[in-house]
C-alpha positions as CSV (number, residue, x, y, z in Angstrom):
1,M,150.5,207.7,160.1
2,N,149.6,210.9,158.3
3,Q,146.3,212.4,159.7
4,N,145.5,213.9,156.4
5,L,145.1,210.6,154.8
6,K,141.7,209.0,154.6
7,T,141.0,205.4,155.2
8,K,139.3,203.4,152.6
9,Q,136.3,203.3,154.8
10,D,136.2,207.1,155.2
11,T,136.4,207.5,151.4
12,N,133.5,205.2,150.8
13,L,131.3,207.1,153.4
14,D,132.1,210.3,151.4
15,I,131.2,208.8,148.1
16,K,128.0,207.1,149.4
17,K,126.6,210.5,150.8
18,G,127.5,213.0,147.8
19,I,127.0,216.6,148.2
20,T,124.3,218.1,150.2
21,P,121.2,219.6,148.6
22,E,122.3,223.0,150.0
23,Q,125.6,222.8,148.2
24,W,123.9,221.7,144.9
25,K,121.4,224.7,145.2
26,A,124.4,227.1,145.7
27,E,126.1,225.7,142.8
28,G,122.9,226.2,140.6
29,E,122.3,229.7,142.0
30,K,126.1,230.7,141.2
31,L,125.7,229.5,137.7
32,F,122.1,230.6,136.7
33,G,120.8,232.8,139.5
34,K,117.8,232.1,141.9
35,D,115.2,231.5,139.3
36,K,115.4,227.8,139.2
37,M,113.3,227.5,135.8
38,K,116.3,229.0,134.1
39,W,118.9,226.3,135.6
40,R,120.2,224.0,132.7
41,F,121.4,220.5,132.8
42,I,123.0,218.1,130.3
43,C,121.8,214.7,129.7
44,P,124.5,212.2,130.1
45,S,123.3,210.0,127.3
46,C,122.7,212.4,124.4
47,G,124.3,215.7,125.6
48,H,121.0,217.6,125.2
49,V,120.8,220.8,127.2
50,A,117.5,221.4,129.0
51,S,116.3,223.9,131.4
52,V,113.9,223.2,134.2
53,Q,111.3,225.2,132.2
54,D,111.8,222.9,129.3
55,W,110.9,219.9,131.4
56,K,107.9,221.6,132.9
57,D,106.7,222.7,129.3
58,A,107.1,219.1,128.3
59,G,104.8,217.9,131.0
60,A,107.6,216.0,133.1
61,G,106.9,215.6,136.9
62,P,109.2,217.2,139.5
63,G,111.1,214.0,140.1
64,E,112.2,213.7,136.3
65,I,113.9,217.0,136.2
66,A,117.7,216.5,135.8
67,F,117.1,212.8,136.3
68,S,115.6,211.7,133.1
69,C,116.2,213.2,129.6
70,V,113.3,215.9,128.7
71,G,113.1,213.7,125.5
72,R,110.9,211.2,127.4
73,H,108.1,213.7,126.9
74,L,108.7,214.7,123.4
75,K,107.6,213.2,120.2
76,D,110.3,211.5,117.9
77,S,113.1,211.6,120.5
78,A,116.1,209.3,119.9
79,N,116.5,206.0,121.6
80,A,119.1,206.4,124.6
81,F,122.5,205.0,123.8
82,S,121.8,204.9,120.0
83,K,123.9,206.5,117.3
84,E,120.9,208.9,116.8
85,S,121.0,210.0,120.4
86,K,124.7,210.9,120.2
87,K,123.7,213.8,117.9
88,G,122.6,216.1,120.6
89,G,119.3,214.5,121.5
90,P,116.9,214.8,123.1
91,C,116.6,211.2,123.9
92,N,114.4,208.9,126.0
93,Y,117.0,208.2,128.7
94,A,115.5,207.3,132.2
95,G,117.8,208.0,135.1
96,G,116.2,205.2,137.2
97,G,116.6,202.4,134.4
98,L,119.0,199.7,134.1
99,F,121.9,201.8,133.0
100,R,122.4,204.6,135.5
101,I,124.9,207.1,134.1
102,N,123.9,210.2,135.9
103,T,127.0,211.7,137.5
104,K,126.1,214.5,140.0
105,H,125.8,212.8,143.3
106,V,123.5,214.8,145.5
107,E,122.9,213.1,149.0
108,D,121.6,209.8,148.2
109,D,121.0,209.9,144.5
110,Y,122.6,210.9,141.1
111,Y,121.4,213.7,138.8
112,F,122.5,215.4,135.6
113,E,125.5,217.7,135.6
114,F,124.7,221.4,135.4
115,D,125.3,223.0,132.0
116,H,128.5,225.1,132.3
117,G,128.2,226.5,128.7
118,I,127.3,230.1,128.0
């Protein structure tokens, strides 16, 4: 048997763990520098791009950054998964709700993807 092939059990373990917080921080620093307030993330529901500073300015708690859309703290944000939210948001998506669509797997949880746009 080829030693490079992973068993189904090995693959499931890798998927369950995700990347390490250190790997995630290195990716953020590579994209945006060491100032985490400038790091930007994309809401998987509405596509709105927000920086850590945006969440802080909106009054979000640290556990909401890159986990729930910044629109949860802004007046007149769109409902997540609605046609209105597809126009660029922000929306009221909550990462810990019934529909968990965050795709960045860091250790034991899922977060928003980094914004790779310029």
